mmCIF file of the C-alpha atoms, coordinates in Angstrom:
data_MODEL
# 
_entry.id   MODEL 
# 
loop_
_atom_site.group_PDB 
_atom_site.id 
_atom_site.type_symbol 
_atom_site.label_atom_id 
_atom_site.label_alt_id 
_atom_site.label_comp_id 
_atom_site.label_asym_id 
_atom_site.label_entity_id 
_atom_site.label_seq_id 
_atom_site.pdbx_PDB_ins_code 
_atom_site.Cartn_x 
_atom_site.Cartn_y 
_atom_site.Cartn_z 
_atom_site.occupancy 
_atom_site.B_iso_or_equiv 
_atom_site.pdbx_formal_charge 
_atom_site.auth_seq_id 
_atom_site.auth_comp_id 
_atom_site.auth_asym_id 
_atom_site.auth_atom_id 
_atom_site.pdbx_PDB_model_num 
ATOM 1   C CA . MET A 1 1   ? 43.819 102.373 33.905  1.00 0.00 ? 1   MET A CA 1 
ATOM 2   C CA . GLU A 1 2   ? 44.446 102.451 30.036  1.00 0.00 ? 2   GLU A CA 1 
ATOM 3   C CA . LEU A 1 3   ? 47.999 103.272 28.960  1.00 0.00 ? 3   LEU A CA 1 
ATOM 4   C CA . ASP A 1 4   ? 48.731 105.103 25.629  1.00 0.00 ? 4   ASP A CA 1 
ATOM 5   C CA . SER A 1 5   ? 50.811 103.245 23.094  1.00 0.00 ? 5   SER A CA 1 
ATOM 6   C CA . TYR A 1 6   ? 53.968 105.026 24.168  1.00 0.00 ? 6   TYR A CA 1 
ATOM 7   C CA . GLU A 1 7   ? 53.276 104.012 27.725  1.00 0.00 ? 7   GLU A CA 1 
ATOM 8   C CA . HIS A 1 8   ? 52.634 100.518 26.850  1.00 0.00 ? 8   HIS A CA 1 
ATOM 9   C CA . LEU A 1 9   ? 56.036 100.364 24.979  1.00 0.00 ? 9   LEU A CA 1 
ATOM 10  C CA . ASP A 1 10  ? 57.764 101.909 28.044  1.00 0.00 ? 10  ASP A CA 1 
ATOM 11  C CA . ALA A 1 11  ? 56.230 99.446  30.382  1.00 0.00 ? 11  ALA A CA 1 
ATOM 12  C CA . THR A 1 12  ? 56.976 96.484  28.028  1.00 0.00 ? 12  THR A CA 1 
ATOM 13  C CA . PHE A 1 13  ? 60.770 97.492  27.427  1.00 0.00 ? 13  PHE A CA 1 
ATOM 14  C CA . ALA A 1 14  ? 61.145 98.320  31.278  1.00 0.00 ? 14  ALA A CA 1 
ATOM 15  C CA . ALA A 1 15  ? 59.694 94.801  32.045  1.00 0.00 ? 15  ALA A CA 1 
ATOM 16  C CA . LEU A 1 16  ? 61.921 93.150  29.480  1.00 0.00 ? 16  LEU A CA 1 
ATOM 17  C CA . ALA A 1 17  ? 64.993 95.034  30.877  1.00 0.00 ? 17  ALA A CA 1 
ATOM 18  C CA . ASP A 1 18  ? 65.563 92.442  33.691  1.00 0.00 ? 18  ASP A CA 1 
ATOM 19  C CA . PRO A 1 19  ? 66.919 89.020  33.054  1.00 0.00 ? 19  PRO A CA 1 
ATOM 20  C CA . THR A 1 20  ? 64.775 87.381  35.716  1.00 0.00 ? 20  THR A CA 1 
ATOM 21  C CA . ARG A 1 21  ? 61.604 88.790  34.080  1.00 0.00 ? 21  ARG A CA 1 
ATOM 22  C CA . ARG A 1 22  ? 62.711 87.549  30.668  1.00 0.00 ? 22  ARG A CA 1 
ATOM 23  C CA . ALA A 1 23  ? 63.393 84.013  32.013  1.00 0.00 ? 23  ALA A CA 1 
ATOM 24  C CA . ILE A 1 24  ? 59.959 84.163  33.682  1.00 0.00 ? 24  ILE A CA 1 
ATOM 25  C CA . LEU A 1 25  ? 58.410 84.990  30.278  1.00 0.00 ? 25  LEU A CA 1 
ATOM 26  C CA . ALA A 1 26  ? 60.503 82.207  28.604  1.00 0.00 ? 26  ALA A CA 1 
ATOM 27  C CA . ARG A 1 27  ? 59.218 79.723  31.080  1.00 0.00 ? 27  ARG A CA 1 
ATOM 28  C CA . LEU A 1 28  ? 55.612 80.874  30.453  1.00 0.00 ? 28  LEU A CA 1 
ATOM 29  C CA . ARG A 1 29  ? 55.903 80.238  26.658  1.00 0.00 ? 29  ARG A CA 1 
ATOM 30  C CA . ALA A 1 30  ? 55.717 76.476  27.733  1.00 0.00 ? 30  ALA A CA 1 
ATOM 31  C CA . GLY A 1 31  ? 52.381 77.132  29.496  1.00 0.00 ? 31  GLY A CA 1 
ATOM 32  C CA . GLU A 1 32  ? 50.816 78.297  32.654  1.00 0.00 ? 32  GLU A CA 1 
ATOM 33  C CA . ALA A 1 33  ? 52.806 78.103  35.955  1.00 0.00 ? 33  ALA A CA 1 
ATOM 34  C CA . THR A 1 34  ? 52.111 79.092  39.601  1.00 0.00 ? 34  THR A CA 1 
ATOM 35  C CA . VAL A 1 35  ? 54.166 81.512  41.493  1.00 0.00 ? 35  VAL A CA 1 
ATOM 36  C CA . SER A 1 36  ? 55.957 78.603  43.255  1.00 0.00 ? 36  SER A CA 1 
ATOM 37  C CA . GLU A 1 37  ? 56.676 76.978  39.956  1.00 0.00 ? 37  GLU A CA 1 
ATOM 38  C CA . LEU A 1 38  ? 58.085 80.208  38.462  1.00 0.00 ? 38  LEU A CA 1 
ATOM 39  C CA . ALA A 1 39  ? 60.175 80.837  41.728  1.00 0.00 ? 39  ALA A CA 1 
ATOM 40  C CA . GLU A 1 40  ? 61.812 77.437  41.678  1.00 0.00 ? 40  GLU A CA 1 
ATOM 41  C CA . PRO A 1 41  ? 64.729 78.021  39.286  1.00 0.00 ? 41  PRO A CA 1 
ATOM 42  C CA . PHE A 1 42  ? 65.724 81.280  41.015  1.00 0.00 ? 42  PHE A CA 1 
ATOM 43  C CA . ALA A 1 43  ? 67.796 81.989  44.119  1.00 0.00 ? 43  ALA A CA 1 
ATOM 44  C CA . MET A 1 44  ? 65.315 84.425  45.498  1.00 0.00 ? 44  MET A CA 1 
ATOM 45  C CA . SER A 1 45  ? 62.209 84.449  47.739  1.00 0.00 ? 45  SER A CA 1 
ATOM 46  C CA . GLN A 1 46  ? 58.619 84.053  46.491  1.00 0.00 ? 46  GLN A CA 1 
ATOM 47  C CA . PRO A 1 47  ? 57.889 87.621  47.317  1.00 0.00 ? 47  PRO A CA 1 
ATOM 48  C CA . ALA A 1 48  ? 60.813 88.861  45.237  1.00 0.00 ? 48  ALA A CA 1 
ATOM 49  C CA . ILE A 1 49  ? 59.318 86.873  42.375  1.00 0.00 ? 49  ILE A CA 1 
ATOM 50  C CA . SER A 1 50  ? 55.928 88.250  43.067  1.00 0.00 ? 50  SER A CA 1 
ATOM 51  C CA . LYS A 1 51  ? 57.364 91.727  42.514  1.00 0.00 ? 51  LYS A CA 1 
ATOM 52  C CA . HIS A 1 52  ? 58.717 90.781  39.301  1.00 0.00 ? 52  HIS A CA 1 
ATOM 53  C CA . LEU A 1 53  ? 55.352 89.184  38.380  1.00 0.00 ? 53  LEU A CA 1 
ATOM 54  C CA . LYS A 1 54  ? 53.659 92.451  39.242  1.00 0.00 ? 54  LYS A CA 1 
ATOM 55  C CA . VAL A 1 55  ? 55.856 94.350  36.800  1.00 0.00 ? 55  VAL A CA 1 
ATOM 56  C CA . LEU A 1 56  ? 55.044 91.900  34.071  1.00 0.00 ? 56  LEU A CA 1 
ATOM 57  C CA . GLU A 1 57  ? 51.392 92.102  34.936  1.00 0.00 ? 57  GLU A CA 1 
ATOM 58  C CA . ARG A 1 58  ? 51.395 95.889  34.809  1.00 0.00 ? 58  ARG A CA 1 
ATOM 59  C CA . ALA A 1 59  ? 52.964 95.733  31.483  1.00 0.00 ? 59  ALA A CA 1 
ATOM 60  C CA . GLY A 1 60  ? 50.366 93.385  30.273  1.00 0.00 ? 60  GLY A CA 1 
ATOM 61  C CA . LEU A 1 61  ? 52.887 90.672  29.524  1.00 0.00 ? 61  LEU A CA 1 
ATOM 62  C CA . ILE A 1 62  ? 51.222 88.115  31.797  1.00 0.00 ? 62  ILE A CA 1 
ATOM 63  C CA . SER A 1 63  ? 47.789 87.614  33.393  1.00 0.00 ? 63  SER A CA 1 
ATOM 64  C CA . ARG A 1 64  ? 46.731 85.538  36.356  1.00 0.00 ? 64  ARG A CA 1 
ATOM 65  C CA . GLY A 1 65  ? 43.849 83.197  36.466  1.00 0.00 ? 65  GLY A CA 1 
ATOM 66  C CA . ARG A 1 66  ? 42.063 81.248  39.138  1.00 0.00 ? 66  ARG A CA 1 
ATOM 67  C CA . ASP A 1 67  ? 41.738 77.578  39.094  1.00 0.00 ? 67  ASP A CA 1 
ATOM 68  C CA . ALA A 1 68  ? 40.477 76.353  42.549  1.00 0.00 ? 68  ALA A CA 1 
ATOM 69  C CA . GLN A 1 69  ? 43.310 77.263  45.047  1.00 0.00 ? 69  GLN A CA 1 
ATOM 70  C CA . ARG A 1 70  ? 45.816 77.971  42.293  1.00 0.00 ? 70  ARG A CA 1 
ATOM 71  C CA . ARG A 1 71  ? 46.284 81.240  40.714  1.00 0.00 ? 71  ARG A CA 1 
ATOM 72  C CA . PRO A 1 72  ? 48.379 80.220  37.427  1.00 0.00 ? 72  PRO A CA 1 
ATOM 73  C CA . CYS A 1 73  ? 50.175 82.921  35.564  1.00 0.00 ? 73  CYS A CA 1 
ATOM 74  C CA . ARG A 1 74  ? 49.895 82.843  31.674  1.00 0.00 ? 74  ARG A CA 1 
ATOM 75  C CA . LEU A 1 75  ? 52.005 84.658  28.956  1.00 0.00 ? 75  LEU A CA 1 
ATOM 76  C CA . GLU A 1 76  ? 50.126 87.585  27.163  1.00 0.00 ? 76  GLU A CA 1 
ATOM 77  C CA . ALA A 1 77  ? 51.951 88.121  23.889  1.00 0.00 ? 77  ALA A CA 1 
ATOM 78  C CA . ARG A 1 78  ? 50.277 91.097  22.536  1.00 0.00 ? 78  ARG A CA 1 
ATOM 79  C CA . PRO A 1 79  ? 52.624 93.716  24.096  1.00 0.00 ? 79  PRO A CA 1 
ATOM 80  C CA . LEU A 1 80  ? 55.433 91.767  22.715  1.00 0.00 ? 80  LEU A CA 1 
ATOM 81  C CA . LYS A 1 81  ? 53.977 92.150  19.070  1.00 0.00 ? 81  LYS A CA 1 
ATOM 82  C CA . GLU A 1 82  ? 53.556 95.798  19.602  1.00 0.00 ? 82  GLU A CA 1 
ATOM 83  C CA . ALA A 1 83  ? 57.138 95.974  20.583  1.00 0.00 ? 83  ALA A CA 1 
ATOM 84  C CA . THR A 1 84  ? 58.182 93.961  17.625  1.00 0.00 ? 84  THR A CA 1 
ATOM 85  C CA . ASP A 1 85  ? 56.091 96.215  15.251  1.00 0.00 ? 85  ASP A CA 1 
ATOM 86  C CA . TRP A 1 86  ? 57.615 99.248  16.615  1.00 0.00 ? 86  TRP A CA 1 
ATOM 87  C CA . LEU A 1 87  ? 61.232 97.982  16.330  1.00 0.00 ? 87  LEU A CA 1 
ATOM 88  C CA . GLU A 1 88  ? 60.446 96.628  12.703  1.00 0.00 ? 88  GLU A CA 1 
ATOM 89  C CA . ASN A 1 89  ? 60.487 100.334 11.610  1.00 0.00 ? 89  ASN A CA 1 
ATOM 90  C CA . TYR A 1 90  ? 64.137 100.617 12.791  1.00 0.00 ? 90  TYR A CA 1 
ATOM 91  C CA . ARG A 1 91  ? 65.015 97.365  10.877  1.00 0.00 ? 91  ARG A CA 1 
ATOM 92  C CA . ASP A 1 92  ? 63.750 98.933  7.773   1.00 0.00 ? 92  ASP A CA 1 
ATOM 93  C CA . PHE A 1 93  ? 65.827 102.063 8.453   1.00 0.00 ? 93  PHE A CA 1 
ATOM 94  C CA . TRP A 1 94  ? 68.950 100.131 8.902   1.00 0.00 ? 94  TRP A CA 1 
ATOM 95  C CA . GLN A 1 95  ? 68.348 97.762  5.952   1.00 0.00 ? 95  GLN A CA 1 
ATOM 96  C CA . GLU A 1 96  ? 68.153 101.014 3.863   1.00 0.00 ? 96  GLU A CA 1 
ATOM 97  C CA . SER A 1 97  ? 71.218 102.350 5.227   1.00 0.00 ? 97  SER A CA 1 
ATOM 98  C CA . TYR A 1 98  ? 73.142 99.235  4.524   1.00 0.00 ? 98  TYR A CA 1 
ATOM 99  C CA . GLN A 1 99  ? 71.876 98.982  1.122   1.00 0.00 ? 99  GLN A CA 1 
ATOM 100 C CA . ARG A 1 100 ? 73.140 102.717 0.375   1.00 0.00 ? 100 ARG A CA 1 
ATOM 101 C CA . LEU A 1 101 ? 76.453 101.712 2.070   1.00 0.00 ? 101 LEU A CA 1 
ATOM 102 C CA . ASP A 1 102 ? 76.776 98.628  -0.239  1.00 0.00 ? 102 ASP A CA 1 
ATOM 103 C CA . ALA A 1 103 ? 75.948 100.806 -3.384  1.00 0.00 ? 103 ALA A CA 1 
ATOM 104 C CA . LEU A 1 104 ? 78.636 103.231 -2.249  1.00 0.00 ? 104 LEU A CA 1 
ATOM 105 C CA . LEU A 1 105 ? 81.340 100.601 -1.637  1.00 0.00 ? 105 LEU A CA 1 
ATOM 106 C CA . ASP A 1 106 ? 80.507 99.162  -5.017  1.00 0.00 ? 106 ASP A CA 1 
ATOM 107 C CA . GLU A 1 107 ? 80.819 102.561 -6.680  1.00 0.00 ? 107 GLU A CA 1 
ATOM 108 C CA . LEU A 1 108 ? 84.205 102.953 -4.966  1.00 0.00 ? 108 LEU A CA 1 
ATOM 109 C CA . LYS A 1 109 ? 85.475 99.601  -5.997  1.00 0.00 ? 109 LYS A CA 1 
ATOM 110 C CA . GLU A 1 110 ? 84.834 100.462 -9.668  1.00 0.00 ? 110 GLU A CA 1 
ATOM 111 C CA . ARG A 1 111 ? 86.850 103.783 -9.560  1.00 0.00 ? 111 ARG A CA 1 
ATOM 112 C CA . PRO A 1 112 ? 90.351 103.530 -10.927 1.00 0.00 ? 112 PRO A CA 1 
# 
């Protein structure tokens, strides 16, 4: 099932909304990990971690490989780049707004 760009963004932001999923992604920045390794720092069951992993996988933020008996998870950064690119448009908007505000404040300071 191929998602359009807004569905990709929705899935990415929904996945990132949960602190457990953000922590999992942070751990995967260091390299591949199994479900057991990812579950270790959390006070939750392995099935609960697996549900988080499914959300991340549906959003395209992780992929699962196969290495003999293991199924390591790995970070897939492309959706994060797409979200960053989308947010960058708003950074430009706010930068321009602040520049206009600075100009206005400078003008007001110069008035008697």
